[in-house]
Each structure stands twice: as C-alpha cells, then as structure tokens.
DOFI-711156 format. One record per residue: residue number from 1; residue in one letter; y, z, x of N, C-alpha, C in turn. Coordinates in Angstrom, 1 decimal, always signed. Atoms other than C-alpha are relative to their C-alpha. Layout:
<sites>
+-----+------+--------+--------+--------+--------+--------+--------+--------+--------+--------+
! pos ! code !     nv !     nw !     nu !    cav !    caw !    cau !     cv !     cw !     cu !
+-----+------+--------+--------+--------+--------+--------+--------+--------+--------+--------+
! NUM !    A !      Y !      Z !      X !      Y !      Z !      X !      Y !      Z !      X !
...
+-----+------+--------+--------+--------+--------+--------+--------+--------+--------+--------+
</sites>
This chain:
<sites>
+-----+------+--------+--------+--------+--------+--------+--------+--------+--------+--------+
! pos ! code !     nv !     nw !     nu !    cav !    caw !    cau !     cv !     cw !     cu !
+-----+------+--------+--------+--------+--------+--------+--------+--------+--------+--------+
!   1 !    M !   +0.2 !   +0.1 !   -1.4 !  +44.0 !  +13.7 !   +8.8 !   +0.9 !   -1.1 !   +0.6 !
!   2 !    I !   -0.8 !   +1.1 !   -0.5 !  +45.8 !  +10.3 !   +9.2 !   +1.5 !   +0.5 !   +0.0 !
!   3 !    Q !   -1.4 !   -0.5 !   +0.1 !  +49.1 !  +11.9 !   +8.1 !   +0.3 !   +1.0 !   +1.1 !
!   4 !    W !   -0.2 !   -0.9 !   -1.1 !  +48.6 !  +14.7 !  +10.6 !   +0.2 !   -0.7 !   +1.3 !
!   5 !    G !   -0.1 !   +0.8 !   -1.2 !  +48.0 !  +12.2 !  +13.4 !   +1.3 !   -0.7 !   +0.1 !
!   6 !    E !   -1.3 !   +0.7 !   -0.1 !  +51.1 !  +10.2 !  +12.5 !   +1.1 !   +0.9 !   +0.2 !
!   7 !    E !   -1.0 !   -1.0 !   -0.3 !  +53.2 !  +13.3 !  +12.5 !   +0.0 !   +0.4 !   +1.4 !
!   8 !    K !   +0.1 !   -0.3 !   -1.4 !  +51.9 !  +14.2 !  +15.9 !   +0.6 !   -1.1 !   +0.9 !
!   9 !    R !   -0.5 !   +1.2 !   -0.8 !  +52.7 !  +10.7 !  +17.2 !   +1.5 !   -0.1 !   -0.1 !
!  10 !    K !   -1.4 !   +0.1 !   +0.1 !  +56.2 !  +10.8 !  +15.8 !   +0.7 !   +1.0 !   +0.9 !
!  11 !    K !   -0.5 !   -1.0 !   -0.9 !  +56.9 !  +14.0 !  +17.7 !   -0.2 !   -0.3 !   +1.5 !
!  12 !    D !   +0.4 !   +0.3 !   -1.4 !  +55.2 !  +12.8 !  +20.9 !   -0.9 !   -1.2 !   -0.1 !
!  13 !    P !   +0.9 !   +1.2 !   +0.1 !  +53.9 !   +9.2 !  +21.0 !   -1.1 !   +0.0 !   +1.0 !
!  14 !    E !   +1.0 !   -0.1 !   -1.0 !  +51.8 !  +10.1 !  +24.0 !   -1.0 !   +1.1 !   -0.2 !
!  15 !    F !   +0.7 !   -1.2 !   +0.3 !  +50.2 !  +13.2 !  +22.4 !   -1.5 !   -0.3 !   +0.2 !
!  16 !    F !   +1.5 !   +0.2 !   +0.0 !  +46.6 !  +11.8 !  +22.0 !   -0.4 !   -0.6 !   +1.4 !
!  17 !    C !   +0.4 !   +0.5 !   -1.3 !  +46.6 !   +9.9 !  +25.3 !   +0.0 !   +1.2 !   +1.0 !
!  18 !    Q !   -0.1 !   -1.2 !   -0.9 !  +47.7 !  +13.1 !  +27.1 !   -1.2 !   +0.9 !   -0.2 !
!  19 !    L !   +1.1 !   -0.9 !   +0.3 !  +45.1 !  +15.1 !  +25.3 !   -1.3 !   -0.6 !   +0.6 !
!  20 !    A !   +1.2 !   +0.6 !   -0.5 !  +42.4 !  +12.6 !  +26.3 !   -0.1 !   +0.0 !   +1.5 !
!  21 !    T !   +0.0 !   +0.1 !   -1.5 !  +43.4 !  +12.5 !  +30.0 !   +0.3 !   +1.3 !   +0.6 !
!  22 !    S !   -0.3 !   -1.3 !   -0.7 !  +43.9 !  +16.2 !  +30.6 !   -1.3 !   +0.8 !   +0.1 !
!  23 !    G !   +1.1 !   -0.9 !   -0.2 !  +41.6 !  +18.9 !  +31.7 !   -1.1 !   -0.5 !   +1.0 !
!  24 !    Q !   +1.0 !   +0.3 !   -1.0 !  +38.5 !  +18.9 !  +33.9 !   -0.9 !   -1.2 !   -0.4 !
!  25 !    E !   +0.8 !   +1.1 !   +0.5 !  +36.6 !  +16.5 !  +31.7 !   +0.6 !   -1.3 !   +0.2 !
!  26 !    A !   -0.8 !   +1.3 !   -0.1 !  +39.3 !  +13.9 !  +32.1 !   +0.0 !   -0.6 !   +1.4 !
!  27 !    Q !   +0.0 !   +0.5 !   -1.3 !  +38.8 !  +13.4 !  +35.8 !   -1.1 !   -1.0 !   +0.2 !
!  28 !    K !   +1.0 !   +1.1 !   +0.0 !  +37.0 !  +10.1 !  +35.6 !   +0.5 !   -1.1 !   +1.0 !
!  29 !    R !   -0.3 !   +1.2 !   -0.9 !  +36.9 !   +7.1 !  +38.0 !   +0.4 !   -1.2 !   -0.8 !
!  30 !    I !   -0.2 !   +1.2 !   +0.8 !  +36.9 !   +4.6 !  +35.2 !   +0.2 !   +0.5 !   -1.5 !
!  31 !    W !   -0.2 !   -0.3 !   +1.5 !  +38.2 !   +4.8 !  +31.6 !   -0.1 !   -1.3 !   -0.7 !
!  32 !    I !   +0.0 !   +1.2 !   +0.9 !  +37.4 !   +2.3 !  +28.9 !   +0.5 !   +0.5 !   -1.3 !
!  33 !    I !   -0.7 !   -0.4 !   +1.3 !  +39.8 !   +2.7 !  +26.0 !   -0.3 !   -1.2 !   -0.9 !
!  34 !    S !   +0.5 !   +1.1 !   +0.9 !  +38.1 !   +0.6 !  +23.3 !   +0.8 !   -0.2 !   -1.2 !
!  35 !    D !   -0.6 !   +0.1 !   +1.3 !  +40.5 !   +1.2 !  +20.5 !   +1.5 !   +0.5 !   +0.1 !
!  36 !    A !   -1.5 !   -0.3 !   -0.1 !  +44.2 !   +1.4 !  +21.7 !   +0.6 !   -0.6 !   -1.3 !
!  37 !    R !   -0.6 !   +0.5 !   +1.2 !  +46.3 !   +1.0 !  +18.6 !   +1.5 !   -0.3 !   +0.0 !
!  38 !    R !   -1.4 !   +0.2 !   -0.1 !  +49.9 !   +1.0 !  +19.7 !   +0.5 !   -0.3 !   +1.4 !
!  39 !    T !   -0.5 !   +0.3 !   -1.3 !  +52.1 !   -0.2 !  +22.5 !   +0.1 !   +1.3 !   +0.9 !
!  40 !    T !   -0.1 !   -1.3 !   -0.8 !  +52.7 !   +3.5 !  +23.5 !   -1.3 !   +0.4 !   +0.6 !
!  41 !    D !   +1.3 !   -0.4 !   -0.6 !  +49.0 !   +3.9 !  +24.1 !   -0.2 !   -0.8 !   +1.3 !
!  42 !    V !   +0.1 !   +0.9 !   -1.2 !  +48.9 !   +0.9 !  +26.5 !   +1.0 !   +0.4 !   +1.1 !
!  43 !    E !   -1.1 !   -0.4 !   -0.9 !  +52.2 !   +1.9 !  +28.1 !   -0.3 !   +1.3 !   +0.7 !
!  44 !    Y !   +0.4 !   -1.3 !   -0.7 !  +50.9 !   +5.4 !  +28.8 !   -0.9 !   -0.2 !   +1.2 !
!  45 !    F !   +0.9 !   +0.3 !   -1.1 !  +48.0 !   +4.1 !  +30.8 !   +0.6 !   -0.8 !   +1.1 !
!  46 !    M !   -0.7 !   +0.8 !   -1.1 !  +50.1 !   +1.5 !  +32.6 !   +0.9 !   +0.9 !   +0.8 !
!  47 !    R !   -0.9 !   -0.9 !   -0.7 !  +52.6 !   +4.2 !  +33.5 !   -0.7 !   +1.0 !   +0.9 !
!  48 !    H !   +0.7 !   -1.1 !   -0.7 !  +50.1 !   +6.9 !  +34.6 !   -1.1 !   -0.5 !   +0.9 !
!  49 !    Y !   +1.1 !   +0.6 !   -0.7 !  +47.3 !   +4.7 !  +35.9 !   +0.2 !   -1.4 !   +0.4 !
!  50 !    Q !   -0.4 !   +1.4 !   -0.2 !  +49.1 !   +1.5 !  +36.9 !   -1.0 !   -0.7 !   +0.9 !
!  51 !    D !   +0.8 !   +0.7 !   -1.0 !  +46.9 !   +0.7 !  +39.9 !   -1.4 !   -0.3 !   -0.5 !
!  52 !    I !   +1.4 !   +0.2 !   +0.5 !  +43.6 !   +0.9 !  +38.0 !   -0.1 !   -0.4 !   -1.4 !
!  53 !    T !   +0.1 !   +0.4 !   +1.4 !  +44.5 !   -0.2 !  +34.5 !   -0.1 !   -1.5 !   -0.1 !
!  54 !    V !   +0.2 !   +1.4 !   +0.4 !  +43.2 !   -3.5 !  +33.2 !   +0.0 !   -0.1 !   -1.5 !
!  55 !    T !   -0.1 !   +0.1 !   +1.5 !  +44.2 !   -4.5 !  +29.7 !   -0.7 !   -1.3 !   -0.5 !
!  56 !    V !   +0.8 !   +1.1 !   +0.6 !  +41.9 !   -6.7 !  +27.6 !   +0.2 !   +0.0 !   -1.5 !
!  57 !    R !   -0.1 !   +0.1 !   +1.4 !  +42.6 !   -7.9 !  +24.1 !   -1.2 !   -1.0 !   -0.5 !
!  58 !    V !   +1.1 !   +0.8 !   +0.6 !  +39.6 !   -9.2 !  +22.0 !   +0.6 !   -0.4 !   -1.4 !
!  59 !    E !   -0.6 !   +0.4 !   +1.3 !  +40.9 !  -11.3 !  +19.1 !   -0.8 !   -1.1 !   -0.6 !
!  60 !    A !   +0.6 !   +1.1 !   +0.7 !  +39.6 !  -13.6 !  +16.4 !   +1.0 !   -0.4 !   -1.1 !
!  61 !    D !   -0.9 !   +0.5 !   +1.0 !  +41.5 !  -15.7 !  +13.9 !   -0.4 !   +0.5 !   -1.4 !
!  62 !    L !   +0.2 !   -0.6 !   +1.4 !  +41.8 !  -14.7 !  +10.2 !   -1.2 !   -0.6 !   -0.7 !
!  63 !    S !   +1.1 !   +0.6 !   +0.7 !  +39.3 !  -17.2 !   +8.9 !   -1.3 !   +0.5 !   +0.6 !
!  64 !    T !   +1.2 !   -0.6 !   -0.6 !  +36.7 !  -15.9 !  +11.4 !   -0.2 !   +1.4 !   -0.5 !
!  65 !    R !   +0.0 !   -1.4 !   +0.5 !  +37.5 !  -12.3 !  +10.4 !   -0.5 !   +0.1 !   -1.4 !
!  66 !    K !   +0.4 !   +0.1 !   +1.4 !  +37.1 !  -13.2 !   +6.7 !   -1.4 !   -0.3 !   -0.1 !
!  67 !    N !   +1.4 !   +0.4 !   +0.0 !  +33.8 !  -14.9 !   +7.4 !   -0.9 !   +1.2 !   +0.4 !
!  68 !    R !   +0.7 !   -1.2 !   -0.4 !  +32.7 !  -11.5 !   +8.9 !   +0.2 !   +1.1 !   -1.0 !
!  69 !    G !   -0.1 !   -1.0 !   +1.0 !  +33.7 !   -9.6 !   +5.8 !   +1.4 !   +0.7 !   -0.1 !
!  70 !    F !   -1.3 !   -0.6 !   +0.0 !  +37.3 !   -8.7 !   +6.5 !   +0.7 !   -0.3 !   -1.3 !
!  71 !    Q !   -0.8 !   +0.2 !   +1.2 !  +39.4 !   -8.2 !   +3.3 !   +1.3 !   +0.8 !   +0.2 !
!  72 !    F !   -1.3 !   -0.7 !   -0.2 !  +43.1 !   -7.4 !   +3.7 !   +0.3 !   +1.0 !   -1.0 !
!  73 !    Q !   -0.4 !   -1.1 !   +0.9 !  +44.2 !   -4.1 !   +2.2 !   +1.4 !   +0.4 !   +0.4 !
!  74 !    S !   -1.3 !   -0.4 !   -0.2 !  +47.9 !   -3.6 !   +1.9 !   +0.2 !   +1.5 !   +0.1 !
!  75 !    G !   -0.2 !   -1.4 !   -0.3 !  +49.1 !   -0.3 !   +3.3 !   -1.0 !   +0.5 !   +1.0 !
!  76 !    V !   +1.0 !   -0.3 !   -1.0 !  +46.1 !   -0.2 !   +5.6 !   +0.1 !   -1.0 !   +1.2 !
!  77 !    D !   +0.1 !   +1.0 !   -1.0 !  +45.8 !   -3.5 !   +7.5 !   +1.4 !   -0.5 !   +0.5 !
!  78 !    D !   -1.3 !   +0.3 !   -0.5 !  +49.6 !   -3.9 !   +7.8 !   +0.7 !   +1.2 !   +0.6 !
!  79 !    A !   -0.5 !   -1.2 !   -0.6 !  +50.1 !   -0.4 !   +9.2 !   +0.1 !   -0.1 !   +1.5 !
!  80 !    E !   -0.1 !   +0.1 !   -1.5 !  +51.1 !   +0.2 !  +12.8 !   -1.3 !   +0.3 !   +0.7 !
!  81 !    S !   +1.3 !   -0.3 !   -0.6 !  +47.7 !   +1.7 !  +13.5 !   -0.9 !   -1.2 !   +0.0 !
!  82 !    E !   +0.8 !   +1.2 !   +0.0 !  +46.2 !   -1.7 !  +12.7 !   +0.6 !   -1.3 !   +0.7 !
!  83 !    C !   -0.7 !   +1.2 !   -0.5 !  +48.8 !   -4.2 !  +13.9 !   +1.0 !   +0.3 !   +1.1 !
!  84 !    G !   -1.0 !   -0.4 !   -0.9 !  +50.8 !   -2.3 !  +16.4 !   +0.0 !   -0.7 !   +1.4 !
!  85 !    L !   +0.1 !   +0.8 !   -1.2 !  +49.6 !   -4.4 !  +19.3 !   +0.0 !   -1.5 !   -0.2 !
!  86 !    D !   +0.0 !   +1.5 !   +0.2 !  +49.8 !   -7.8 !  +17.7 !   +1.1 !   -0.7 !   +0.7 !
!  87 !    Q !   -1.1 !   +0.7 !   -0.7 !  +53.1 !   -8.6 !  +19.4 !   +0.0 !   +0.3 !   +1.5 !
!  88 !    Y !   +0.1 !   -0.4 !   -1.4 !  +52.2 !   -7.0 !  +22.7 !   -0.5 !   -1.2 !   +0.8 !
!  89 !    D !   +0.4 !   +1.2 !   -0.7 !  +51.9 !   -9.8 !  +25.3 !   -0.2 !   +0.2 !   +1.5 !
!  90 !    Q !   +0.2 !   -0.3 !   -1.5 !  +51.2 !   -8.1 !  +28.7 !   -1.5 !   +0.2 !   +0.3 !
!  91 !    W !   +1.4 !   -0.2 !   -0.2 !  +47.4 !   -8.3 !  +28.5 !   -0.4 !   -0.7 !   +1.3 !
!  92 !    N !   +0.6 !   +0.6 !   -1.2 !  +45.5 !   -9.0 !  +31.8 !   -1.0 !   -1.1 !   -0.5 !
!  93 !    Y !   +1.0 !   +1.0 !   +0.5 !  +42.8 !  -10.8 !  +29.8 !   +0.1 !   +0.0 !   -1.6 !
!  94 !    I !   +0.1 !   +0.2 !   +1.4 !  +42.6 !  -12.2 !  +26.3 !   -1.4 !   -0.7 !   -0.3 !
!  95 !    I !   +1.3 !   +0.6 !   +0.3 !  +39.1 !  -12.9 !  +25.0 !   -0.1 !   -0.4 !   -1.5 !
!  96 !    N !   +0.1 !   +0.6 !   +1.3 !  +38.7 !  -15.2 !  +22.0 !   -1.4 !   +0.3 !   -0.6 !
!  97 !    N !   +1.3 !   -0.3 !   +0.7 !  +36.0 !  -13.9 !  +19.6 !   -0.2 !   -0.7 !   -1.3 !
!  98 !    N !   +0.2 !   +0.8 !   +1.2 !  +36.0 !  -16.7 !  +17.1 !   -1.4 !   -0.5 !   -0.2 !
!  99 !    I !   +1.4 !   +0.6 !   +0.2 !  +32.5 !  -18.0 !  +17.8 !   -1.0 !   +1.1 !   -0.4 !
! 100 !    E !   +1.1 !   -0.9 !   +0.4 !  +29.4 !  -16.4 !  +16.4 !   -1.0 !   +0.0 !   +1.2 !
! 101 !    E !   +0.9 !   -0.2 !   -1.1 !  +26.8 !  -15.1 !  +18.9 !   -1.0 !   -1.2 !   +0.1 !
! 102 !    T !   +1.0 !   +1.1 !   +0.0 !  +24.4 !  -17.9 !  +17.9 !   +0.6 !   -1.3 !   +0.5 !
! 103 !    E !   -0.7 !   +1.2 !   -0.4 !  +27.1 !  -20.5 !  +18.9 !   +0.4 !   +0.1 !   +1.4 !
! 104 !    I !   -0.6 !   -0.1 !   -1.4 !  +27.8 !  -19.2 !  +22.4 !   -0.6 !   -1.1 !   +0.9 !
! 105 !    N !   +0.4 !   +1.1 !   -0.9 !  +27.7 !  -22.0 !  +24.9 !   +0.7 !   +0.2 !   +1.3 !
! 106 !    P !   -0.6 !   -0.3 !   -1.3 !  +28.3 !  -21.5 !  +28.6 !   +1.2 !   -0.9 !   +0.3 !
! 107 !    S !   -1.2 !   +0.9 !   -0.3 !  +30.8 !  -24.4 !  +28.6 !   +1.3 !   +0.6 !   -0.6 !
! 108 !    F !   -1.2 !   -0.7 !   +0.6 !  +33.2 !  -22.1 !  +26.6 !   +0.7 !   +0.8 !   +1.1 !
! 109 !    G !   -0.6 !   -0.7 !   -1.0 !  +33.8 !  -20.2 !  +29.8 !   +0.0 !   +1.5 !   -0.2 !
! 110 !    T !   +0.0 !   -1.4 !   +0.3 !  +33.2 !  -16.8 !  +28.2 !   -0.6 !   +0.8 !   +1.1 !
! 111 !    N !   +0.6 !   -0.7 !   -1.1 !  +30.8 !  -15.7 !  +30.9 !   +0.8 !   +0.1 !   +1.2 !
! 112 !    E !   -0.9 !   +0.0 !   -1.1 !  +33.3 !  -16.6 !  +33.6 !   +1.1 !   +1.0 !   -0.2 !
! 113 !    K !   -1.1 !   -0.9 !   +0.2 !  +36.0 !  -14.6 !  +32.0 !   -0.5 !   +1.5 !   +0.1 !
! 114 !    F !   +0.6 !   -1.4 !   -0.1 !  +33.7 !  -11.5 !  +31.8 !   -0.2 !   +0.3 !   +1.5 !
! 115 !    L !   +0.3 !   -0.2 !   -1.5 !  +32.7 !  -12.0 !  +35.5 !   +1.3 !   +0.3 !   +0.7 !
! 116 !    L !   -1.3 !   -0.2 !   -0.6 !  +36.4 !  -12.2 !  +36.5 !   +0.5 !   +1.4 !   -0.4 !
! 117 !    L !   -0.4 !   -1.3 !   +0.5 !  +37.2 !   -9.1 !  +34.4 !   -0.8 !   +1.1 !   +0.8 !
! 118 !    L !   +0.8 !   -1.0 !   -0.7 !  +34.3 !   -7.2 !  +36.0 !   +0.4 !   +0.1 !   +1.5 !
! 119 !    Q !   -0.5 !   +0.0 !   -1.4 !  +35.4 !   -8.2 !  +39.5 !   +1.3 !   +0.7 !   +0.2 !
! 120 !    N !   -1.3 !   -0.7 !   -0.1 !  +38.9 !   -7.1 !  +38.8 !   -0.1 !   +1.5 !   -0.2 !
! 121 !    V !   +0.2 !   -1.4 !   +0.2 !  +37.8 !   -3.7 !  +37.5 !   -0.6 !   +0.6 !   +1.2 !
! 122 !    K !   +0.7 !   -0.5 !   -1.1 !  +35.5 !   -3.2 !  +40.4 !   +1.0 !   +0.1 !   +1.2 !
! 123 !    S !   -0.9 !   -0.1 !   -1.2 !  +38.2 !   -4.0 !  +43.0 !   +1.1 !   +1.1 !   -0.2 !
! 124 !    R !   -1.0 !   -1.0 !   +0.3 !  +40.7 !   -1.7 !  +41.3 !   -0.5 !   +1.4 !   +0.2 !
! 125 !    I !   +0.6 !   -1.4 !   -0.2 !  +38.3 !   +1.3 !  +41.6 !   -0.7 !   +0.1 !   +1.3 !
! 126 !    G !   +0.5 !   -0.1 !   -1.3 !  +37.2 !   +0.4 !  +45.1 !   -1.5 !   -0.4 !   +0.1 !
! 127 !    L !   +1.4 !   +0.4 !   -0.1 !  +33.8 !   -1.1 !  +44.4 !   -0.3 !   -1.5 !   +0.4 !
! 128 !    S !   +0.2 !   +1.4 !   -0.2 !  +34.3 !   -4.7 !  +45.4 !   -0.6 !   -0.3 !   +1.4 !
+-----+------+--------+--------+--------+--------+--------+--------+--------+--------+--------+
</sites>
C-alpha cells in the first residue's frame, strides 16, 4: 500500500489532496488536516484555499519523543513521509510539545497561542 501511494505521488504530488477535496462530500467550511506529510500537501492547500488556510506545526525535541517511546527506525523515520516537512518554514503557528500534560503551566503561554490560533481560524471563515 505504501509503495502504491508513493507511485501515485510521483505521478501527481497532489493526487491525495485533490481526492480529499473533490466531490460533494468535500464542500466544507473548515478543514483540519491533522497529518500533512510533505511540502506538496501544504502547498496544495495554500494554493487552492489561500484565504482560509492556517498552518500549524506541533513539534517536540528528540529527547522528549524518546521519553514518550519513540525509537528511530532507519528507512521509516528518515523517509519523506516522516520528515518531508522538517525544513518547511512557512508555518503560521509552531506549538512546542516538549512538556508533559502534568507540567502545563499557564506561564508557558500555550493557552494564549491556542486562543490566537482559534481567533485566526474563526476570522478566516467569517465567524469573528
């Protein structure tokens, strides 16, 4: 299945984005793409939905990821599907996910970032 998907993307990098955003079911006021994998995914939405697209990257450093059970697997974790957006730098918001839920402290500003993000999304779809 992975090989089939990669072959489709090589022929048309926007194949899966177009598939997801076509047809009657695709007429939505808001889209949340929780798992963009490549710059072509983000670029598709920026090109076709520029006025309403908000990009958000949630990231954690390697030591935090390892503490949560991450174990690097060569051929998987260094593939484009896993690190294709690591060099992308046009995010509207970057949310640091290094802290554990039990350590959340309002002074970190996380709540404010989410409120700004929510306000931004609401204004782009006309709900502000």
